[in-house]
C-alpha positions, 0 to 999 in steps of 0.5 A, a space after each residue: 529941282 523940278 521945274 513946273 510944265 509950260 502950259 500949254 506944252 508945245 512940243 518945240 519948247 518942252 525939248 528945249 527945255 529937256 535939252 538945255 538940262 530942265 527937269 520937268 514935272 507934270 503934277 496929277 496929270 489924270 493920264 498918269 494917275 490912271 496909268 499908276 491905278 492901272 499899275 497898282 490892280 496889276 501888281 496887287 492881282 498878281 501877287 495878292 494876297 501879299 503887299 507888293 511893297 512887302 514882296 520881299 518878305 515871302 519870295 527868296 531872291 530867285 523867286 523875286 528874280 522870275 516873279 519881277 520878270 514875268 511882272 514886267 513882261 506882261 506889264 509892257 504889254 497891258 493895253 490899259 497902260 499903252 492907252 493911259 501912256 499914250 494919253 499923256 503923250 497926247 497931253 503934251 503934244 507929241 506926234 505919236 507918228 514922230 515920237 520913238 520909245 522904248 518899253 514901258 518898264 515897271 521898276 521892282 527895287 526890293 529892300 536889303 539890308 545894309 551891308 547886305 551882298 545880294 546878287 546884282 541882276 539886272 531883274 532887283 540891284 539898284 542901277 549904279 552911276 550913269 548917264 543913260 547918252 554914255 550908252 545909247 549915244 542918243 542925245 534927243 531922248 527924254 526919261 520919264 519916271 513916276 513912282 507907283 507907291 510913295 517913295 521917300 529918301 530912302 526909296 527912290 532915284 537920285 538926280 546929279 543936276 549940278 554935274 549936267 555942264 561937268 565932263 567926268 571920267 567914265 567908261 563909255 569909250 570901251 562900252 560894246 553896245 552891241 555885245 550887250 544887246 545881243 547878248 540880250 536878245 539871244 539870252 533874255 534880259 535876264 542874262 545882262 548883269 546890272 553891272 553890265 548894262 551900263 557904263 561906269 563912272 570911274 572918278 569919285 565924286 565929293 559928297 553931297 551932288 545926289 538929290 533924291 527924287 520925291 513926287 508924289 504917285 500920280 506926277 511924273 518926272 522928264 529929263 533928258 537922258 544926258 542927267 546924270 542919276 543913279 538908284 538909291 540903296 534901298 534899306 527902308 523895309 518896303 519895296 520900291 516899284 515905279 514907271 519909267 521910259 524914254 522917249 526920242 522925237 524923231 525930228 530931232 534926231 534927224 536935225 541932230 538937237 539934243 542935250 549937249 555931249 561934254 563927256 560920252 565917248 561911246 562907239 556905238 549909237 543904239 536907235 535899235 532901243 526905240 520903236 515909233 509910237 505909230 506903229 511899233 516899227 524899230 527907229 533903226 528902220 525908219 532911219 534905215 541903219 543898223 539896231 546899232 551903229 559904229 558913230 563913225 558910220 553913221 551921220 545922226 550921231 552927236 560927236 563927242 564933246 560937242 554942244 548944241 
């Protein structure tokens, strides 16, 4: 499923591969290895004397939600994490002046017993099936994901590469990104439930399409936000802890380059989800538009059902 990166990795070739659906694994990169080391030090210190992968054995669900929310906020501000991430992007020749990204996210997926009816909070729930572009409407978006501790087929997320060019019935046409972001901004990120944060699939898929992502800590996966993906229900006895973020190559957004849109009908585009990496300025300010823009009013939106 995973293609090796180009070496060297020119920015244009890297993004063109992402936009045509390639899933690129960067193996044992020193910057990613450093990021994993810093992340482990951070969570192990914060949760001492307990094993971070067994946090669910020591905290109630409410306690996990509070703890995870705090750790995620602190993690995204760590200078050493940002430095390692910027070093990785520099190695890929992704100029921070022309790259926008969202926050550096430390995701926790606690163990749950099979058939357990756990609350669907955004901090702990298994993320449902979706394409990121169903919500963001940004087809130049690249998703990045890497495990902090080892993963298994039952403790990871899954990609659906065979659905790359297959239109799916989904709820993107009625997904109100503006309302979601307004609630998150005014009441906090945890005020938006896991099932409210993304549009949903509205058809039943055949079995066997999901491909669990099995990469080693220190490796990182890059793939288009237009790829269908979903969390894998975790019943393994260990909490999954992983790193993720997203980037947008600003020149491609301006040139309307990106992955094909085969089934996205979102009425909004959300450039305000990202900040320019060189100075932290919101992408919508760089572009001279609102944080969330109706697609009919934004010339950079990718038309529905288009192909590059």
